[in-house]
DRENZA-619396 format. One record per residue: residue in one letter; x, z, y of N, C-alpha, C in turn. Coordinates in nm, 2 decimals. Layout:
<atoms>
A, X, Z, Y, X, Z, Y, X, Z, Y
...
</atoms>
This chain:
<atoms>
M, 0.09, 0.00, -0.12, 0.00, 0.00, 0.00, 0.09, 0.00, 0.12
K, 0.06, -0.09, 0.22, 0.14, -0.10, 0.34, 0.07, -0.01, 0.45
L, 0.15, 0.05, 0.53, 0.10, 0.14, 0.63, 0.13, 0.09, 0.76
Q, 0.02, 0.07, 0.84, 0.04, 0.03, 0.98, 0.03, 0.16, 1.07
I, 0.12, 0.19, 1.15, 0.12, 0.31, 1.23, 0.15, 0.27, 1.38
L, 0.11, 0.35, 1.47, 0.13, 0.33, 1.61, 0.26, 0.40, 1.65
C, 0.34, 0.32, 1.72, 0.47, 0.38, 1.76, 0.45, 0.48, 1.87
M, 0.51, 0.60, 1.85, 0.50, 0.71, 1.95, 0.64, 0.74, 2.00
M, 0.65, 0.74, 2.14, 0.78, 0.77, 2.19, 0.81, 0.92, 2.18
L, 0.93, 0.95, 2.14, 0.97, 1.09, 2.12, 1.03, 1.13, 2.26
V, 0.96, 1.22, 2.32, 1.00, 1.27, 2.45, 1.10, 1.38, 2.44
L, 1.22, 1.36, 2.48, 1.33, 1.46, 2.47, 1.38, 1.50, 2.61
A, 1.45, 1.60, 2.61, 1.50, 1.65, 2.74, 1.58, 1.55, 2.82
F, 1.65, 1.46, 2.74, 1.74, 1.36, 2.80, 1.66, 1.23, 2.82
G, 1.53, 1.23, 2.82, 1.45, 1.11, 2.85, 1.44, 1.02, 2.73
G, 1.42, 1.08, 2.62, 1.44, 1.01, 2.49, 1.33, 0.92, 2.45
F, 1.33, 0.87, 2.32, 1.28, 0.74, 2.30, 1.29, 0.70, 2.15
A, 1.27, 0.78, 2.06, 1.27, 0.73, 1.92, 1.13, 0.72, 1.87
C, 1.11, 0.64, 1.77, 0.98, 0.63, 1.71, 0.98, 0.58, 1.57
A, 0.88, 0.60, 1.50, 0.87, 0.55, 1.36, 0.78, 0.43, 1.36
T, 0.83, 0.31, 1.31, 0.75, 0.19, 1.31, 0.76, 0.13, 1.17
K, 0.67, 0.03, 1.15, 0.68, -0.04, 1.02, 0.81, -0.12, 1.01
S, 0.88, -0.10, 0.91, 1.01, -0.17, 0.89, 0.99, -0.29, 0.79
H, 1.09, -0.36, 0.77, 1.09, -0.48, 0.69, 1.20, -0.47, 0.58
P, 1.17, -0.39, 0.47, 1.27, -0.36, 0.37, 1.33, -0.49, 0.31
K, 1.46, -0.48, 0.27, 1.52, -0.59, 0.20, 1.49, -0.56, 0.05
E, 1.55, -0.65, -0.04, 1.52, -0.64, -0.18, 1.56, -0.51, -0.24
S, 1.67, -0.45, -0.18, 1.72, -0.32, -0.24, 1.63, -0.21, -0.21
A, 1.54, -0.22, -0.11, 1.45, -0.12, -0.08, 1.32, -0.13, -0.16
E, 1.23, -0.04, -0.15, 1.10, -0.04, -0.22, 0.99, -0.01, -0.13
G, 0.87, -0.06, -0.16, 0.75, -0.02, -0.08, 0.71, 0.12, -0.12
M, 0.62, 0.17, -0.04, 0.57, 0.31, -0.07, 0.46, 0.30, -0.17
S, 0.46, 0.40, -0.27, 0.35, 0.41, -0.36, 0.23, 0.46, -0.29
E, 0.12, 0.45, -0.35, -0.01, 0.50, -0.29, 0.00, 0.65, -0.26
K, 0.06, 0.73, -0.35, 0.07, 0.87, -0.33, 0.17, 0.90, -0.21
A, 0.28, 0.82, -0.21, 0.38, 0.84, -0.11, 0.32, 0.81, 0.03
T, 0.24, 0.70, 0.04, 0.17, 0.66, 0.16, 0.08, 0.77, 0.22
I, 0.01, 0.84, 0.13, -0.08, 0.95, 0.17, 0.01, 1.06, 0.23
Q, 0.12, 1.09, 0.17, 0.20, 1.20, 0.22, 0.27, 1.16, 0.35
Y, 0.30, 1.03, 0.36, 0.36, 0.97, 0.48, 0.26, 0.98, 0.60
R, 0.14, 0.95, 0.57, 0.04, 0.96, 0.68, 0.02, 1.11, 0.72
F, 0.02, 1.20, 0.63, 0.01, 1.34, 0.66, 0.13, 1.38, 0.75
A, 0.25, 1.34, 0.71, 0.37, 1.37, 0.78, 0.37, 1.32, 0.92
Y, 0.33, 1.19, 0.93, 0.32, 1.13, 1.07, 0.22, 1.20, 1.16
D, 0.11, 1.23, 1.10, 0.00, 1.30, 1.18, 0.05, 1.44, 1.23
F, 0.12, 1.51, 1.14, 0.17, 1.64, 1.17, 0.28, 1.63, 1.28
Y, 0.36, 1.52, 1.26, 0.47, 1.50, 1.36, 0.42, 1.47, 1.50
T, 0.32, 1.39, 1.51, 0.26, 1.36, 1.64, 0.19, 1.48, 1.70
Q, 0.15, 1.58, 1.62, 0.09, 1.70, 1.67, 0.19, 1.82, 1.69
D, 0.32, 1.78, 1.67, 0.43, 1.88, 1.69, 0.43, 1.99, 1.58
N, 0.36, 1.97, 1.47, 0.36, 2.06, 1.36, 0.47, 2.02, 1.27
L, 0.59, 2.06, 1.30, 0.71, 2.00, 1.23, 0.73, 2.06, 1.10
I, 0.69, 2.19, 1.07, 0.70, 2.25, 0.94, 0.62, 2.17, 0.84
Q, 0.50, 2.15, 0.87, 0.41, 2.08, 0.77, 0.45, 1.93, 0.77
A, 0.50, 1.87, 0.88, 0.54, 1.73, 0.88, 0.66, 1.72, 0.78
L, 0.75, 1.81, 0.79, 0.87, 1.81, 0.70, 0.83, 1.81, 0.56
G, 0.74, 1.90, 0.52, 0.70, 1.92, 0.38, 0.64, 1.79, 0.33
S, 0.55, 1.72, 0.41, 0.49, 1.60, 0.37, 0.59, 1.49, 0.36
A, 0.68, 1.48, 0.46, 0.78, 1.37, 0.46, 0.87, 1.39, 0.34
L, 0.91, 1.51, 0.30, 1.00, 1.53, 0.18, 0.92, 1.48, 0.06
K, 0.79, 1.51, 0.05, 0.72, 1.46, -0.07, 0.71, 1.31, -0.07
A, 0.69, 1.25, 0.05, 0.69, 1.10, 0.05, 0.82, 1.04, 0.00
V, 0.93, 1.10, 0.05, 1.07, 1.05, 0.00, 1.09, 1.08, -0.15
E, 1.04, 1.19, -0.19, 1.05, 1.22, -0.34, 0.97, 1.11, -0.42
L, 0.86, 1.08, -0.37, 0.77, 0.98, -0.44, 0.82, 0.84, -0.43
S, 0.88, 0.80, -0.32, 0.93, 0.67, -0.29, 1.07, 0.68, -0.23
P, 1.17, 0.72, -0.31, 1.30, 0.75, -0.25, 1.38, 0.63, -0.19
R, 1.34, 0.51, -0.23, 1.41, 0.39, -0.17, 1.33, 0.32, -0.07
N, 1.24, 0.40, 0.00, 1.16, 0.34, 0.11, 1.22, 0.38, 0.24
P, 1.27, 0.28, 0.32, 1.33, 0.31, 0.45, 1.24, 0.38, 0.55
E, 1.11, 0.34, 0.55, 1.02, 0.40, 0.65, 1.01, 0.56, 0.63
A, 1.00, 0.60, 0.50, 0.99, 0.74, 0.47, 1.12, 0.81, 0.52
R, 1.23, 0.75, 0.49, 1.36, 0.81, 0.53, 1.37, 0.82, 0.68
N, 1.33, 0.72, 0.75, 1.33, 0.72, 0.90, 1.25, 0.83, 0.95
L, 1.12, 0.84, 0.91, 1.04, 0.95, 0.96, 1.10, 1.09, 0.92
L, 1.15, 1.10, 0.81, 1.22, 1.23, 0.77, 1.33, 1.26, 0.87
G, 1.41, 1.16, 0.90, 1.52, 1.17, 1.00, 1.47, 1.22, 1.14
L, 1.35, 1.16, 1.18, 1.30, 1.20, 1.31, 1.25, 1.34, 1.31
I, 1.19, 1.39, 1.20, 1.15, 1.52, 1.19, 1.27, 1.62, 1.20
Y, 1.37, 1.59, 1.12, 1.49, 1.67, 1.13, 1.55, 1.67, 1.27
F, 1.55, 1.55, 1.33, 1.60, 1.54, 1.47, 1.52, 1.63, 1.56
R, 1.39, 1.63, 1.56, 1.31, 1.72, 1.64, 1.34, 1.87, 1.61
Q, 1.38, 1.90, 1.49, 1.41, 2.04, 1.46, 1.56, 2.07, 1.49
E, 1.63, 1.97, 1.55, 1.77, 1.99, 1.59, 1.86, 2.01, 1.47
K, 1.82, 1.96, 1.35, 1.90, 1.96, 1.23, 1.97, 1.83, 1.22
Y, 2.07, 1.82, 1.30, 2.14, 1.69, 1.33, 2.21, 1.63, 1.20
S, 2.27, 1.72, 1.12, 2.34, 1.67, 1.00, 2.24, 1.61, 0.90
E, 2.12, 1.68, 0.88, 2.02, 1.63, 0.79, 1.96, 1.50, 0.85
A, 1.93, 1.49, 0.98, 1.88, 1.37, 1.04, 1.97, 1.26, 1.03
E, 2.10, 1.28, 1.05, 2.20, 1.17, 1.04, 2.20, 1.11, 0.90
A, 2.20, 1.20, 0.80, 2.20, 1.16, 0.66, 2.08, 1.07, 0.63
S, 1.96, 1.12, 0.68, 1.84, 1.04, 0.65, 1.84, 0.91, 0.72
F, 1.88, 0.90, 0.84, 1.89, 0.77, 0.91, 1.98, 0.68, 0.84
K, 2.10, 0.73, 0.80, 2.20, 0.65, 0.74, 2.15, 0.59, 0.60
K, 2.07, 0.67, 0.53, 2.01, 0.63, 0.41, 1.91, 0.52, 0.44
A, 1.83, 0.53, 0.54, 1.73, 0.43, 0.58, 1.80, 0.30, 0.61
I, 1.92, 0.31, 0.68, 1.99, 0.19, 0.72, 2.05, 0.12, 0.59
E, 2.10, 0.21, 0.50, 2.15, 0.15, 0.37, 2.04, 0.07, 0.30
L, 1.92, 0.12, 0.31, 1.81, 0.05, 0.24, 1.76, -0.07, 0.32
D, 1.77, -0.07, 0.45, 1.73, -0.18, 0.53, 1.83, -0.20, 0.65
P, 1.94, -0.27, 0.62, 2.05, -0.28, 0.72, 2.00, -0.36, 0.85
T, 1.89, -0.42, 0.85, 1.84, -0.50, 0.96, 1.75, -0.42, 1.06
S, 1.73, -0.29, 1.03, 1.63, -0.22, 1.11, 1.69, -0.17, 1.24
S, 1.66, -0.24, 1.34, 1.70, -0.20, 1.48, 1.64, -0.06, 1.51
E, 1.52, -0.04, 1.46, 1.45, 0.09, 1.50, 1.54, 0.21, 1.45
V, 1.59, 0.20, 1.33, 1.66, 0.31, 1.27, 1.80, 0.32, 1.34
Y, 1.86, 0.21, 1.37, 1.99, 0.22, 1.45, 1.96, 0.28, 1.58
N, 1.85, 0.25, 1.65, 1.82, 0.30, 1.78, 1.80, 0.46, 1.76
N, 1.73, 0.50, 1.66, 1.71, 0.64, 1.64, 1.84, 0.71, 1.61
L, 1.93, 0.65, 1.53, 2.06, 0.71, 1.50, 2.14, 0.72, 1.63
G, 2.14, 0.61, 1.71, 2.21, 0.61, 1.83, 2.16, 0.72, 1.93
T, 2.03, 0.75, 1.93, 1.97, 0.85, 2.01, 2.02, 0.99, 1.96
L, 2.03, 1.00, 1.83, 2.09, 1.13, 1.77, 2.23, 1.15, 1.81
Y, 2.31, 1.05, 1.81, 2.45, 1.06, 1.85, 2.46, 1.10, 2.00
F, 2.37, 1.04, 2.08, 2.37, 1.08, 2.22, 2.33, 1.23, 2.24
A, 2.23, 1.28, 2.17, 2.19, 1.42, 2.18, 2.30, 1.51, 2.13
A, 2.38, 1.46, 2.03, 2.49, 1.54, 1.98, 2.62, 1.52, 2.06
K, 2.61, 1.45, 2.17, 2.73, 1.42, 2.26, 2.84, 1.35, 2.19
R, 2.80, 1.27, 2.09, 2.90, 1.18, 2.02, 2.88, 1.04, 2.08
Y, 2.93, 1.03, 2.20, 2.89, 0.91, 2.28, 2.95, 0.78, 2.23
D, 3.07, 0.78, 2.18, 3.13, 0.66, 2.13, 3.06, 0.61, 2.01
E, 3.02, 0.70, 1.92, 2.94, 0.66, 1.80, 2.80, 0.61, 1.85
G, 2.74, 0.67, 1.95, 2.62, 0.63, 2.00, 2.62, 0.49, 2.05
L, 2.73, 0.46, 2.13, 2.74, 0.33, 2.19, 2.75, 0.22, 2.08
A, 2.84, 0.25, 1.98, 2.85, 0.15, 1.87, 2.72, 0.13, 1.79
T, 2.65, 0.24, 1.77, 2.53, 0.23, 1.69, 2.42, 0.15, 1.77
L, 2.41, 0.18, 1.90, 2.31, 0.11, 1.98, 2.34, -0.03, 1.99
Q, 2.47, -0.07, 2.00, 2.50, -0.21, 2.01, 2.47, -0.28, 1.88
K, 2.48, -0.21, 1.77, 2.44, -0.26, 1.64, 2.29, -0.28, 1.64
A, 2.21, -0.20, 1.70, 2.07, -0.21, 1.71, 2.02, -0.34, 1.77
L, 2.11, -0.40, 1.86, 2.08, -0.52, 1.93, 2.10, -0.65, 1.84
D, 2.16, -0.63, 1.72, 2.19, -0.74, 1.64, 2.07, -0.82, 1.59
N, 1.96, -0.75, 1.58, 1.84, -0.82, 1.52, 1.76, -0.88, 1.64
P, 1.76, -1.01, 1.66, 1.69, -1.07, 1.77, 1.54, -1.06, 1.76
L, 1.48, -1.02, 1.64, 1.34, -1.02, 1.62, 1.28, -0.88, 1.66
Y, 1.37, -0.78, 1.69, 1.32, -0.65, 1.72, 1.23, -0.66, 1.85
L, 1.12, -0.59, 1.84, 1.02, -0.60, 1.94, 1.04, -0.52, 2.07
Y, 1.13, -0.42, 2.06, 1.15, -0.33, 2.17, 1.29, -0.32, 2.22
P, 1.36, -0.43, 2.25, 1.50, -0.42, 2.29, 1.52, -0.34, 2.42
E, 1.41, -0.33, 2.51, 1.42, -0.26, 2.63, 1.45, -0.11, 2.60
R, 1.41, -0.06, 2.49, 1.44, 0.08, 2.46, 1.58, 0.10, 2.43
I, 1.64, 0.00, 2.36, 1.78, 0.01, 2.32, 1.86, 0.00, 2.45
Y, 1.83, -0.09, 2.54, 1.91, -0.10, 2.66, 1.90, 0.03, 2.75
N, 1.78, 0.09, 2.75, 1.76, 0.22, 2.82, 1.85, 0.32, 2.76
N, 1.86, 0.33, 2.63, 1.94, 0.43, 2.56, 2.09, 0.40, 2.58
L, 2.12, 0.27, 2.59, 2.26, 0.23, 2.62, 2.30, 0.28, 2.76
G, 2.20, 0.27, 2.85, 2.23, 0.32, 2.98, 2.26, 0.47, 2.99
L, 2.19, 0.54, 2.91, 2.21, 0.69, 2.90, 2.35, 0.72, 2.84
V, 2.38, 0.65, 2.74, 2.51, 0.67, 2.67, 2.63, 0.63, 2.77
Q, 2.61, 0.51, 2.83, 2.72, 0.47, 2.92, 2.73, 0.57, 3.04
S, 2.62, 0.62, 3.09, 2.62, 0.71, 3.20, 2.70, 0.84, 3.16
A, 2.67, 0.88, 3.04, 2.73, 1.00, 2.98, 2.88, 0.98, 2.96
R, 2.92, 0.86, 2.93, 3.06, 0.82, 2.92, 3.13, 0.80, 3.05
G, 3.06, 0.81, 3.16, 3.12, 0.79, 3.29, 3.14, 0.65, 3.32
K, 3.07, 0.56, 3.25, 3.08, 0.41, 3.28, 2.96, 0.37, 3.37
T, 2.97, 0.39, 3.50, 2.86, 0.38, 3.59, 2.81, 0.23, 3.59
A, 2.90, 0.14, 3.61, 2.86, 0.00, 3.62, 2.79, -0.05, 3.49
E, 2.84, -0.01, 3.38, 2.78, -0.05, 3.25, 2.64, 0.02, 3.23
A, 2.63, 0.14, 3.28, 2.50, 0.21, 3.28, 2.40, 0.14, 3.36
V, 2.44, 0.10, 3.49, 2.35, 0.03, 3.58, 2.30, -0.10, 3.52
A, 2.40, -0.17, 3.45, 2.36, -0.30, 3.39, 2.27, -0.28, 3.28
A, 2.29, -0.18, 3.20, 2.20, -0.16, 3.08, 2.06, -0.12, 3.13
F, 2.04, -0.03, 3.22, 1.91, 0.01, 3.28, 1.84, -0.11, 3.34
S, 1.92, -0.19, 3.41, 1.86, -0.31, 3.48, 1.81, -0.41, 3.38
E, 1.89, -0.42, 3.27, 1.84, -0.52, 3.16, 1.71, -0.47, 3.10
S, 1.70, -0.34, 3.08, 1.58, -0.28, 3.02, 1.46, -0.31, 3.11
I, 1.48, -0.29, 3.24, 1.37, -0.32, 3.34, 1.34, -0.47, 3.34
K, 1.44, -0.55, 3.33, 1.42, -0.70, 3.33, 1.34, -0.74, 3.21
L, 1.36, -0.67, 3.09, 1.29, -0.71, 2.97, 1.15, -0.66, 2.97
K, 1.12, -0.55, 3.03, 0.99, -0.49, 3.03, 0.97, -0.42, 3.16
S, 0.91, -0.48, 3.25, 0.90, -0.43, 3.39, 0.80, -0.31, 3.40
D, 0.72, -0.28, 3.30, 0.63, -0.17, 3.31, 0.67, -0.05, 3.22
F, 0.80, -0.05, 3.18, 0.86, 0.06, 3.10, 0.92, 0.15, 3.20
Y, 0.86, 0.27, 3.21, 0.90, 0.36, 3.32, 1.04, 0.43, 3.30
L, 1.08, 0.45, 3.18, 1.20, 0.53, 3.16, 1.33, 0.47, 3.22
P, 1.36, 0.34, 3.22, 1.48, 0.30, 3.29, 1.47, 0.31, 3.44
Y, 1.35, 0.30, 3.50, 1.34, 0.33, 3.64, 1.37, 0.48, 3.67
Q, 1.32, 0.57, 3.59, 1.35, 0.71, 3.61, 1.50, 0.74, 3.59
N, 1.56, 0.68, 3.48, 1.70, 0.71, 3.45, 1.79, 0.65, 3.55
L, 1.76, 0.53, 3.59, 1.85, 0.46, 3.69, 1.84, 0.53, 3.82
G, 1.71, 0.58, 3.86, 1.69, 0.65, 3.98, 1.77, 0.78, 3.98
K, 1.77, 0.85, 3.86, 1.85, 0.98, 3.85, 2.00, 0.95, 3.87
L, 2.05, 0.84, 3.81, 2.19, 0.80, 3.82, 2.23, 0.78, 3.97
Y, 2.14, 0.71, 4.04, 2.17, 0.68, 4.18, 2.16, 0.81, 4.26
L, 2.07, 0.90, 4.22, 2.07, 1.03, 4.29, 2.21, 1.11, 4.27
D, 2.26, 1.10, 4.15, 2.38, 1.17, 4.12, 2.50, 1.10, 4.19
L, 2.48, 0.97, 4.22, 2.59, 0.90, 4.30, 2.57, 0.92, 4.45
G, 2.46, 0.99, 4.49, 2.44, 1.00, 4.63, 2.38, 0.88, 4.70
Q, 2.33, 0.79, 4.62, 2.27, 0.67, 4.67, 2.11, 0.68, 4.67
E, 2.07, 0.76, 4.77, 1.93, 0.80, 4.77, 1.83, 0.69, 4.80
K, 1.87, 0.60, 4.88, 1.78, 0.49, 4.91, 1.75, 0.41, 4.79
Q, 1.85, 0.37, 4.71, 1.82, 0.30, 4.58, 1.74, 0.39, 4.48
A, 1.77, 0.51, 4.48, 1.70, 0.60, 4.39, 1.55, 0.61, 4.42
K, 1.52, 0.62, 4.55, 1.38, 0.64, 4.59, 1.29, 0.54, 4.54
G, 1.32, 0.41, 4.55, 1.23, 0.30, 4.51, 1.21, 0.31, 4.36
L, 1.32, 0.34, 4.28, 1.31, 0.34, 4.14, 1.22, 0.46, 4.09
L, 1.24, 0.57, 4.16, 1.16, 0.69, 4.12, 1.01, 0.67, 4.16
E, 0.99, 0.60, 4.27, 0.85, 0.56, 4.30, 0.78, 0.47, 4.19
S, 0.86, 0.38, 4.14, 0.81, 0.30, 4.03, 0.78, 0.38, 3.91
A, 0.87, 0.47, 3.88, 0.85, 0.56, 3.76, 0.73, 0.64, 3.77
V, 0.70, 0.69, 3.89, 0.58, 0.77, 3.92, 0.46, 0.68, 3.90
R, 0.46, 0.56, 3.95, 0.35, 0.47, 3.94, 0.32, 0.43, 3.80
L, 0.43, 0.41, 3.72, 0.41, 0.36, 3.58, 0.37, 0.47, 3.48
C, 0.40, 0.59, 3.52, 0.38, 0.70, 3.42, 0.30, 0.81, 3.49
P, 0.17, 0.80, 3.49, 0.08, 0.90, 3.55, 0.09, 1.04, 3.49
D, 0.14, 1.05, 3.37, 0.15, 1.18, 3.30, 0.29, 1.24, 3.30
C, 0.38, 1.19, 3.37, 0.52, 1.23, 3.37, 0.55, 1.32, 3.49
A, 0.61, 1.44, 3.45, 0.64, 1.53, 3.56, 0.78, 1.51, 3.61
E, 0.87, 1.46, 3.53, 1.01, 1.45, 3.58, 1.03, 1.36, 3.70
P, 0.98, 1.24, 3.70, 1.00, 1.16, 3.82, 0.93, 1.21, 3.94
R, 0.82, 1.29, 3.92, 0.75, 1.35, 4.03, 0.84, 1.46, 4.09
Y, 0.90, 1.54, 4.00, 0.99, 1.64, 4.05, 1.11, 1.58, 4.13
R, 1.17, 1.48, 4.07, 1.29, 1.42, 4.13, 1.26, 1.36, 4.26
L, 1.15, 1.28, 4.27, 1.11, 1.21, 4.39, 1.06, 1.32, 4.49
G, 0.99, 1.42, 4.45, 0.95, 1.52, 4.54, 1.06, 1.59, 4.61
T, 1.17, 1.62, 4.53, 1.29, 1.69, 4.58, 1.36, 1.60, 4.68
L, 1.36, 1.47, 4.66, 1.42, 1.37, 4.75, 1.34, 1.37, 4.88
L, 1.20, 1.37, 4.87, 1.12, 1.36, 4.99, 1.13, 1.49, 5.07
L, 1.16, 1.60, 5.01, 1.18, 1.72, 5.09, 1.30, 1.71, 5.18
K, 1.40, 1.65, 5.12, 1.53, 1.62, 5.20, 1.50, 1.53, 5.32
E, 1.40, 1.45, 5.31, 1.36, 1.36, 5.41, 1.25, 1.42, 5.50
N, 1.22, 1.55, 5.48, 1.12, 1.62, 5.56, 0.98, 1.56, 5.55
Q, 0.96, 1.50, 5.43, 0.82, 1.45, 5.40, 0.75, 1.56, 5.31
H, 0.72, 1.67, 5.37, 0.68, 1.79, 5.30, 0.54, 1.77, 5.23
A, 0.45, 1.70, 5.30, 0.32, 1.69, 5.24, 0.32, 1.60, 5.12
E, 0.40, 1.49, 5.12, 0.41, 1.40, 5.01, 0.48, 1.47, 4.89
A, 0.58, 1.55, 4.93, 0.65, 1.62, 4.82, 0.56, 1.72, 4.75
V, 0.48, 1.80, 4.83, 0.39, 1.89, 4.77, 0.29, 1.82, 4.68
K, 0.24, 1.71, 4.72, 0.15, 1.63, 4.64, 0.21, 1.60, 4.51
L, 0.33, 1.55, 4.51, 0.40, 1.52, 4.38, 0.43, 1.64, 4.29
F, 0.47, 1.75, 4.36, 0.49, 1.87, 4.28, 0.36, 1.92, 4.21
K, 0.25, 1.91, 4.29, 0.12, 1.95, 4.23, 0.08, 1.87, 4.12
Q, 0.10, 1.74, 4.13, 0.07, 1.65, 4.02, 0.16, 1.68, 3.90
G, 0.29, 1.70, 3.92, 0.38, 1.73, 3.81, 0.34, 1.86, 3.74
A, 0.31, 1.96, 3.81, 0.26, 2.09, 3.75, 0.14, 2.07, 3.68
N, 0.05, 1.99, 3.72, -0.08, 1.97, 3.65, -0.07, 1.89, 3.52
V, 0.02, 1.78, 3.52, 0.02, 1.69, 3.41, 0.11, 1.75, 3.29
D, 0.20, 1.84, 3.33, 0.28, 1.90, 3.22, 0.31, 2.05, 3.26
P, 0.20, 2.13, 3.25, 0.22, 2.27, 3.30, 0.31, 2.35, 3.22
D, 0.33, 2.32, 3.09, 0.42, 2.40, 3.00, 0.56, 2.34, 2.99
G, 0.58, 2.22, 3.03, 0.71, 2.15, 3.02, 0.81, 2.19, 3.12
Y, 0.93, 2.15, 3.09, 1.05, 2.19, 3.18, 1.03, 2.14, 3.32
Y, 1.00, 2.02, 3.34, 0.98, 1.96, 3.47, 0.85, 2.00, 3.54
G, 0.75, 2.02, 3.45, 0.62, 2.08, 3.51, 0.65, 2.22, 3.56
Q, 0.73, 2.30, 3.50, 0.76, 2.43, 3.55, 0.84, 2.42, 3.68
L, 0.94, 2.33, 3.68, 1.01, 2.31, 3.81, 0.92, 2.27, 3.92
C, 0.83, 2.18, 3.89, 0.73, 2.14, 4.00, 0.65, 2.26, 4.05
K, 0.61, 2.34, 3.95, 0.53, 2.46, 3.99, 0.61, 2.56, 4.07
Q, 0.74, 2.58, 4.04, 0.83, 2.67, 4.12, 0.85, 2.61, 4.26
A, 0.85, 2.48, 4.27, 0.87, 2.42, 4.40, 0.75, 2.42, 4.49
L, 0.63, 2.45, 4.43, 0.51, 2.46, 4.51, 0.49, 2.59, 4.58
P, 0.45, 2.59, 4.71, 0.41, 2.71, 4.77, 0.29, 2.77, 4.70
Q, 0.28, 2.89, 4.68, 0.18, 2.95, 4.60, 0.04, 2.92, 4.65
D, 0.02, 2.90, 4.78, -0.11, 2.87, 4.84, -0.15, 2.73, 4.81
R, -0.06, 2.64, 4.75, -0.09, 2.51, 4.73, -0.12, 2.48, 4.58
M, -0.12, 2.58, 4.50, -0.14, 2.57, 4.36, -0.28, 2.53, 4.32
E, -0.38, 2.56, 4.40, -0.52, 2.53, 4.37, -0.56, 2.39, 4.41
</atoms>
């Protein structure tokens, strides 16, 4: 039985971007059995609900039932990644790649893992490998992630080029606008940052981070009313998140209602 699933972006503190999608196994891989598919569906549903303990249990059962299926291995790796069990996640992603060496999705996830673990050179090589498959549907994600890795490596020109390519490939993908805006803020180039952050705010109504960053920039420009508006939005859309909390702290108490 083949499983069609909706790709969900994994939101991480560094602006992340991994997801589980339908892969295209080679002959060395195997499809999922019916029982494995049921467990996979359970695992994916638990994963999207942030119920990682039950997600892990179901994913392990799916792998046990169909050990040579790369989709099951990829989802297991994502669950381990979310649990910050990096060694287990790396092993699972590598097994998925062994089963399906053409899967840009898994290379992208593994490159994301290396970024999170601050293994930047390995992340760069892995993400570049993810670009080898011209049929991959989401290359803009890979270029966004390459931008993050290059920025972390101190390669500013390469990071700007990667983020710009991501925007060129998919102009309504908010993450490269946000990440390139942040890079320009770090470089003190506030004029360039402002337009990019405005685009990120427009493209992602439920995102607190670009609202916090743009609001902070507007405060420096003495645009207090607009900054307060952005902070209020950020606090409302993500009240328990890191940037939602920063927005809340930036708000005067009499503006919270």
